[in-house]
N, C-alpha and C positions, 0 to 999 in steps of 0.2 A: 442460476444458483451459483455462488462463489464461496471462499473461504474467508475466515477470520482475519488475513492479512488487508482486506480491503479496508479496513478500517471505517467502516459504514457505519454512521450513528443509528441509534437503534428504532429511532423514528422513521428514518427515510428506508431502513429494511422494511419495516410493517406498511409503510405507505406503498413502497413500490412491489410488495410480494414477492421478496427475494428469500431465499433460502441459503443460509447461512452455514458452511461445513468447519467445525474450529480445528485449528492446529492444536499440537500439544504443547506444553509447559513442564519441563522438569526442575524442579527447585530442591538443590541437594536431595536428589533422588526419588522425591515426590512428584509422580507425575500428574496433571490436571489438564483438563480443557481450556484454550486459553480464555475464553470469556470467564471463568472461575478463578483466574489470578489477575490481580489489580496491578496494573502498569507500574505504580508505584512499589508494590511487592518486590518486582524484577529491579527496578531501580536502586532501592535498597541492599536487595542481594549483590548484585554487581558493585556497589559500592564497599561493602565488606568481604568482596572478592570469594563469595561463595559459589559454588558450583551452578550455572544455569545453562542449560542447553534446551533443544526444541526439537520438534519431531511432525512430520507430516502425518495428516489423517489416514488412515488403511483402505485399501480398496472396500473392504467390506462396509466402512463408514459409507462410501459415496455410494454402494449397492444398496444400503438401508435408504440414503437420501432420495435416489431415484425411484427406487419402490413407492416410497412415501408419495412422490410427486405423481406417480401414475395411479395411485390410490385417490388421489384428490382430485382426478380429473384432467391431469396432463396429458398432452400425447406427444410432446416434445419437450427437450429441455438443452440451454445453450448453459454449460458449464465453464465458468471463466476465474482461471485462477494465476496466483504470482508465478513470476518466472521460474521456468523450468532449470535456470543456471542456479538457482538459490535454493531449490527445495525439490523433493519427490512427489511435492502434491497433485502435480499435472500429472504425472506418470500414474499415481493410483487414480486419480478419476477416469484417464483413459483407459486404464485395465477394467475399472468396473463399468464403463460406458459397453464393453464389448457384450455384455449379456444383459443389459439393462431391459427393462420391460417397457421402454418407450425409446423414441429415437434420440439421443444425445449427442450434441456435439461440445466437443472439449476444447478450449480456447487459451493458450499459453499468451497471458499477457504482457510478457515480457518487462512487468513494472510490478508494483505494490502500492499499499496505501489507496487515497483518494484519487491517485493517477489510475487505479483498477478500479476503484469504487465508482466514478464517474461514467465509466465505460459500461459498468454492470446497470446503473440507472438508465443511461440511454437505451441499453439492451431490453431493459424492462418498459421503458415507455413505449418501443416499438411492439414488442409483443403486446401490449395492452390495446395498441392501434390495430392489430390483426395482420401484423407482418407475418410472413413466412419465416420459417426457422433461418434460412440462409441471408435473409434479409436482418433479421436479429442479430446474427452475428457479424454482419458486414457494419451494420450500425455501432458495434462494440469495438470491432476492429480499428475503424476510422476516428473513433475518440481516442482510442490507446495511441494511435500513431501521432495524433495531432498534441497530444498531452507533453507536458515537461514537469520535471520534477527535481528541485534543487534543495539542498540541504548542508547544514554544517554539524558537526560534533566536536566536542571540547578535545576528544581524543580520537585515533584511528585504532586504539587496541581492540576494540570490542569487534569491529569489522573483522580485523586481522585474526583474531583468535577465532572467529566464526566461519572463517573461509570465505567472507562474501566480500572483500577487500577490492577484487579486481585490479583494474590499471592504477587505482588511488594507491597500490604498492608502492609506486615510485615516491610516493611523498613523507614514506615512514622516516626517511633519513634526518628530515629538517621539520618533522611534526612538531616538536617541541618549540621552534621559533615562529610557526604560524597557526593561524584558524584554519582547518582545511575545509575549504568551500567545495561540494561534490556535486554531481547530478547523476540522474540513471540514464543510461542510453541502450536501449535495444538488451534488456536484461543485466546491464554489467554497471556496477558503479566506476566512475570516471571521475578525475580532478576537474575541476571547473576553473578555480583561480586559487592562487596563493594570496592569502592575505595577513596580515601582521596583528591586525587588532579584531576583536569581537564585534564593535560597533560598526567598523568598517566592513566586516565580514555579513554584518545583516544589511547594511546598505548594499552591498553588491547584490545580495541574494534578492531582494527588493527590485532592484535593477533589473535583475535578468527576468523574473518574472513579469514584471511590467513590459519588458521589450518583447517578450513572447506573445503577451495577450495583444499587443498593439490596440488596434479598434475593434478587435472581433469580439462577437458575444463569447463570453468565457464564464466558467464555473472554477472557482478557486477554494482551497483548504490551506489551511495551516495548521501542520503538524507539530507537535513537541511531546517532550517527554520530562514531566516533573517542572516545567516552565511555562505556567498558563499565563501568567502577567504578561511575559514577553510575547507569547503567540498572539494574546488579543491585543496588543499594543502594535504589533506587525499587521493583523489583521484589520485595523482602525486606519491603518495607512492608505490601503490598497483602493477603495472604492473612489476618491479623488483621483487615483492615479490610473485608473482603469475603465475607461468609459462605457465599455460593452459588458462591464460585471452584473452578471446574473444572480449566482447564488456564491455566498460565501459561506463557508462552516472553519470553526476552530474544533479540531478533535485531537485528542493524546493519541500517540500510536499505540496499539496493543501490545501484551506482553513477549509475543514473539518477535515482532519489529524492535521493540525496545531491547530484547537480548541480544540482538547484533550490532546497535548503534549506540546503546548506552544511555545514561541519564544526560538530560542535557539538549539533547538533539533538538535543533529547529530545523521545521522544512516547509516550503511552498509548492504546492502542486496548481499548475495551471492547465485547464481542460477546455480546451476550445470546441464550440458547436461545430 
């Protein structure tokens, strides 16, 4: 089980047998489950400076999901969620796990997007192979710990407003003169490099991802919000640069992540096996 900030494409969710519990998006006071709000709607709302906020699932939502898993025949569940530094989702899952009708382990992924999504898929593969719950959790934890995520944003304002800016706060004074290149480290957004132009930022992001991949067997995701052409261009360059590339997906971030990074974000996730 995971939450909607894993950004897992629907076909991978279905094939892996994963349950996704949605976060909530509030646009101009109207609250909806994340999958019911198109990322483009959030991007448009942010551009016109409309009110956009997000909230975590309730413990009741997780209790319902765990009970449904038990009724479907599950005897145990690994519940993997975005970093507790950004959201109450992990805590809500942990509260619900206390009285769940099956054995539930809740894992704080300390990341999000496909850096978490690939860990979920590794856990699902281990479970399908008959691994015990502890070994399923170990597979997910190992994948998360080895993964890297780099991203660039046109402005730091959305991260600042949402309180997710972390150590990148130090860049705010010079943000107008640079294209911030950031990374996620142990649940925190950190500055990676100060770059003057967008093309240079893209080049440095690709270089960081390629360096992290090395010759290892890796899965990669390219994330974007409202910039599909550039995302596919970046993705098209990676197979020739990563000899161990096994799986490559291009996926738009969901409405919740989009609300906090803003339109125009581009990111690369590298998840070694």
